[in-house]
N, C-alpha and C positions, 0 to 999 in steps of 0.2 A: 446492402453489404453485411447490412444487421441481419437482414433476411437469412443472408448465406450461414452467419455467424451460428444463427443461432439452431439451421437444421444441421450441421454440421455438430456440435458438441448437442443436438438432441441425440442424435443417432451414435456419438463418440461413448454419452452414457450407457446406454438402451444393449450398446455391442459389450459393456462392461461385463466380464464373469461375475459370473454369480448376484442375486437380487438380494431385496430386502428380507426375502420371504423364505430366502437359506441364506440368512447373514448373522444369525443370531439374535434376531432383532421381532423374533414373534418366539411366543409359548413352546418350546419342541412339542408339548402334550396335544396341541394343536390337531386336527383330525385334514385329509389331505380337502376333504368338502371344507371346512371352515376356511382355510386356503384359497381354495375357488370360490369362492365367495367374497372374500375382501381383494381377489383381483378384480373382479366382477365392480367392488362398491370404484374403486382407482381406475376401472377401466382401461387394467393394465394385459385384458384379453382379451383386447381387440386387436385388429391389426396397425400394425407401426405409423403408417400415414396416418391414420383415422390418428391415431394416439396426438399425430405431432402437430393436426392442425387444428385439434381442439386444444391441445396445449396453447398454438399459437392466440387463439382464438379468446385463449383467456386473459393471456400476458396483456393483451391490445386494453384491456378493463384494469388493469391492474393486480392481476387475480393470478398469483402464479402457485394455487392450487392451495392442498393438505397435507402437511409433513407425514409421513407415515409413522414417526416416531416418536412423535409429542399430539400429533392428533390435532396439531394448530394448525391455524392460517399460517401458510411459511412470509405473505407481506406483514403479519401483525410478529413472527420471530426476527425477520430482519430487521425489523422500526425499534425493536426493543435494542438490539445490538447494534446498529449503525452508528448509534451518536458517540460509542465510547470509542470505537476503532477512526472515526472521522476525527472525533478531538485527539488521540492521541498519535495519528499519523499528520496533521495538520501541522501542531503544535512540531514536531519532528523534522519535518517538513522546511517548515520556516526556520528554525535554527542547524539545519544544515546547508541551507541556502546560504546564511548569512556569514557562517564559517568558511565554506567554499569561497565563497566568492571574494572576502578579506584575505584565507589565506593564499589562494592562489594566483590573484591580482600583484600582490606584496610578496610572494616569493617569488615574481617571475619580473621585477623591480627592483628588488633589492638584491638579486644574486646570492653567490658566496655561499658564507659557511647557512643563511638563513635559509636559501631555497632548497641545501642540500637537508635539513631539518626536515620541512615540510618536504619533501622527499620521501623523507624515508618515513613520516609521520603518518602518508596517506595510502604508499605500499602495505604498511602495518594494518591502519584499517582496512585497505582492499580484501587483507587477507586472512585478515579474524572471520572467523563463524559466529555468526549472530548465536546459536544453541551455547557454543562453548561459554564464548563470551557471561553469556547471561549465568549460567553455572558458575563461571569464578567470583562476580560482583555476590550472588546471592551468598555462595561459601563463604567469603570475604565479609560483604556487609551486614547480613543478615545472619549468618550461624555464628562466626567469629565474635565481629563485632558488637554485632545487634543494631543497626543504624537504621535498619530500613525494617520496613516489614516485609517477610518471604513473597506472598502472592495476593491475591486481592484486589478491591478496588479502592474498599473500604474497611474500617476499624470496626470491633464488635460492639464497642458501646456508641451507640447514634449520635452523630452530631444535626447542628441544624446552622442555616445560614450560608455566612461566608468559612466557620469552620468546617463544615461539611465540602466544600472546595478544594480547600487544605491540607486537607484529612485526605482527599481523591489526588490531589499535584504529590502531597508526600508518596505514596503508596504509587503512583507515577514516576517518580525517582529514575528507581534503576531501569527499567521497560523503555525510556526515552533515552537514554542512557546507554544504552545496548543499540539502539536502533539509529541513533545519531552516529555516533563511533564508526558503526561497520558500516553507517552511508555516506559518511563524510570523505574517505581518502577517494574513491573513483572522482567525484563530483571536484573535487581540490584539484586533481591532476589533468581532468579534461580543461578547466579554466584557467591552469597557469600557462598547459599549450597554447589554449588560443589565443592566450595574452600577447604569450612571445612573437607571436607571430601578428599578430598588431603591433608589437612593437617595432617588427622590423619593417614597418609601413613610415612612408615620407614625409606625411604628414607629421609623424611622431620624429621625426630627425629635429626636423622645422622645429616644433611646441621647444625640442629640447636645447637647439642652438637660439630662439628669442630666450632662453632663458627661465621658461615655463616651468615649475615648482613640480614636484609628481605629483601633492594632491591635485592639482588643477590638471594635467595629462590625464588624469585619472576619471576628475569630473568630465572633463570635455571631451576625450575622445574613448578612453581606452570602457568605461560602463556602456555610452551609447552604443559602441560598435561589438559587444560579450552582448547585449539586449536581445536581438534575436534568438541567441545561439540559448541562455535563459527561459527566454518565453518555449521554446520549442521542448528544450528539457520539461518543464513547470506542465507542458501540455502532455506527454508522455509520462509524466509521474501523478496524475490525476486516478487511473484505474487502483492504482497502489494506494490511495489513502482511505477506499471500501474492505481491499485485500487486507490488508493490516498485513503482519507477522503469524503466521498460522503456529510457527513452530515457539514464537516471544509468548504470542497468547493461552500455550498449552503448557509452558515453563512459569509462568506467571498467575493463573488460574485467572484470565482475563475475559470474562466474556463476551467478547468484538464477533466481528465478523468470520475473522480468522477461525478461534477456536469453531465456529458454528459450521463454517467447510468445514474443518476435521471430521470433526463427531459425523457430519452428514455421510461425510464420502467414506468409514469406518462401517457406519450404519447402512450403505447403499438407499439413503433417503432422496430417494432422485426428486421432488418435486424441490426442495431446499436447494440440489446442488444447480437444478439450472436453472434458479431465481435467481441463487449468487451470479453463476457465469454468463444468465444474462444483461444485469445490472452491471457486470464487470465489461464485458461487448460493448455496451453502451456508451458506459465512462469513455470504452478508447477510444470511439471515434465521438466523442463528444470530444473529448482533450483535442485531438488532433486538428477537428472544426477549429475549436476556439483559438488555438495557434497559429490556423493560417489566419484568419479574419484578426486575430492583435496581430500579425506579424506584415498583414498590409498594412494595418494603420502607423506602427511603425516607421517601413520600409516601405514609400511610394514606386520607388524604383522596382518591387515586386508585383504590379498593377500590369504592368508592361509585358 
């Protein structure tokens, strides 16, 4: 599957119109002979299949080639930015799952005005564009009130030790807020719907007839039955940890994988684009495999 995905993405990238040589990435005063020499250096003058198999042989050694734009190793480019994106999205995903689980289950149990309020909040969250919310928050909390920095990850004055991490956390308040707010809605509605189905089960009826409290019902019956669905969602969310939010990283000037992919796409920097796409495809398959293995552990009936 990974081999098939790599071939399709490699073909799609090379069939895209224009190229780095004609996308403004080079000096416009360069002669056609110099451009042809660069194509020979990067192997772009070789037949398509020869390029593909050469690239495939290199990535087996975790060598994604040399960036057209910077001239640096693609592997080093990705390594320098992957930590930022992973950190932001791991924290955001953790907050989203905790809030969604809490709101979804409690709204299904309580019903009434509380459930309607959670539903309206979730619909607002689901319908809000992340780029619009980011611009609004920057306008209010950065320009008007001056509570948070406009962009970047660190202040101009260098800090050391725990103060440096606190400074980074301070800069990430707005980006993480945007990711959490726009991501919590759909998952809350999904968990609420699943919980409503679970509450219609016979074992819930008998649990309530025995006088068990909502706290015990959630712990013994609802959370265990929600676990397979949550594991599946976590597995599918794994690729998003690497891709990050392209638009948000652009707005907040965060040097992560999303911004790297955006800049590489504009410059037609094929090696970087293919490196990020390949890692994303690998994480997608890895997420599905880990989810399936985990489901077999927590639900033995799936082995049959």
